[in-house]
C-alpha positions as CSV (number, residue, x, y, z in Angstrom):
1,M,-141.3,-70.8,147.8
2,L,-142.8,-73.9,146.4
3,A,-140.4,-75.8,148.4
4,L,-142.5,-75.8,151.7
5,F,-145.5,-77.1,149.7
6,S,-145.3,-80.5,148.4
7,P,-147.0,-81.5,145.1
8,K,-150.0,-83.8,145.3
9,A,-151.2,-86.5,142.0
10,T,-154.4,-87.9,141.2
11,I,-154.2,-91.1,140.0
12,N,-157.7,-92.4,138.6
13,G,-159.1,-90.2,141.4
14,H,-157.1,-91.2,143.8
15,Q,-155.3,-88.7,145.9
16,I,-151.5,-89.5,146.5
17,A,-148.8,-87.5,148.4
18,L,-145.4,-86.4,146.4
19,K,-142.5,-85.0,147.2
20,W,-140.5,-82.9,145.3
21,G,-137.9,-84.9,143.1
22,E,-138.1,-89.0,141.8
23,N,-141.3,-90.7,143.3
24,A,-142.3,-94.2,142.5
25,I,-145.6,-94.8,142.6
26,P,-146.8,-98.5,142.2
27,A,-150.1,-99.0,140.4
28,P,-151.6,-101.9,138.5
29,L,-150.8,-102.9,134.8
30,G,-153.3,-100.8,132.7
31,T,-154.2,-97.3,131.4
32,H,-154.0,-94.8,133.9
33,Q,-154.9,-90.9,134.5
34,I,-152.6,-88.8,136.5
35,E,-153.0,-85.3,137.2
36,I,-150.3,-83.5,139.4
37,W,-150.3,-79.9,141.1
38,V,-149.2,-78.1,143.8
39,P,-151.5,-77.3,146.8
40,Y,-151.2,-73.8,148.0
41,L,-154.1,-71.5,147.7
42,W,-155.7,-73.0,145.4
43,K,-154.8,-75.9,143.0
44,F,-151.8,-74.6,141.6
45,G,-150.2,-75.5,138.1
46,S,-152.0,-78.7,137.3
47,A,-151.3,-81.0,134.4
48,T,-152.9,-84.1,133.3
49,I,-151.0,-86.9,131.5
50,V,-152.6,-90.7,130.5
51,V,-150.2,-93.1,131.1
52,D,-150.0,-96.9,130.1
53,N,-147.6,-99.2,132.4
54,T,-149.0,-102.6,130.6
55,Q,-145.2,-103.1,128.7
56,F,-143.2,-100.9,131.2
57,A,-143.0,-98.4,133.8
58,P,-142.9,-95.1,132.8
59,T,-141.2,-92.1,133.8
60,I,-143.4,-88.6,134.1
61,H,-141.8,-85.4,134.8
62,Y,-143.4,-83.0,136.1
63,S,-142.6,-79.0,136.8
64,A,-144.4,-76.2,137.9
65,P,-145.5,-73.2,136.9
66,V,-143.2,-70.0,137.5
67,W,-146.7,-67.7,138.1
68,A,-149.1,-68.6,140.4
69,F,-152.0,-69.1,137.8
70,G,-150.7,-70.7,135.2
71,S,-150.7,-74.8,134.3
72,G,-147.7,-77.6,134.7
73,A,-146.1,-78.9,132.6
74,I,-146.0,-82.8,132.9
75,G,-144.8,-85.0,130.0
76,F,-142.2,-88.5,129.5
77,E,-139.1,-86.0,129.0
78,P,-138.2,-84.1,131.3
79,Q,-140.2,-80.3,131.2
80,K,-139.0,-76.5,131.6
81,H,-140.8,-74.4,134.1
82,P,-143.9,-72.9,132.1
83,G,-143.4,-68.8,132.2
84,L,-139.5,-68.8,133.3
85,T,-138.9,-67.0,129.5
86,A,-141.5,-64.6,130.6
87,A,-140.1,-64.7,133.9
88,Y,-136.2,-63.5,132.8
89,V,-137.7,-61.0,130.7
90,L,-140.0,-59.4,133.1
91,Y,-137.1,-59.3,135.6
92,G,-134.8,-58.0,133.8
93,V,-136.8,-55.0,132.2
94,L,-137.2,-54.4,136.2
95,A,-133.4,-54.6,136.7
96,A,-132.9,-52.0,133.7
97,V,-135.5,-49.8,135.1
98,I,-134.0,-49.4,138.5
99,V,-130.8,-49.1,136.5
100,L,-132.1,-46.5,135.0
101,C,-133.5,-44.3,137.1
102,C,-130.3,-44.6,139.8
103,C,-128.4,-43.0,136.8
104,G,-131.1,-40.8,135.9
105,S,-130.8,-39.5,139.2
106,F,-127.4,-39.2,139.9
107,L,-127.3,-37.0,136.6
108,V,-129.8,-34.7,138.3
109,N,-127.9,-34.1,141.3
110,I,-124.9,-33.7,139.3
111,M,-126.0,-31.3,136.9
112,G,-128.3,-29.5,140.3
113,N,-124.8,-29.1,141.8
114,N,-123.0,-27.0,139.2
């Protein structure tokens, strides 16, 4: 679903459009505050980092959250999607409930026919 919405960034108060994947953003030398988010019905997955590009051009990594109400993750190393483990647990529990309901229904049906 997030593929339908391109992320945006604010660098020192100036908004720029991004695309998913790598983006080269030219900036003058100095310290910059960068905020990245996804424009959905609201500012979704906002994350902020301060970057100093006086020595070299740093690479930052952003990951949007799995849940619409969480904040994103940003850093100089690849980031995991916030909430991903909780989503796996929730989906696993839902799948187990569905399987148990199907098995229970099957057993009740077999018992009722005897």
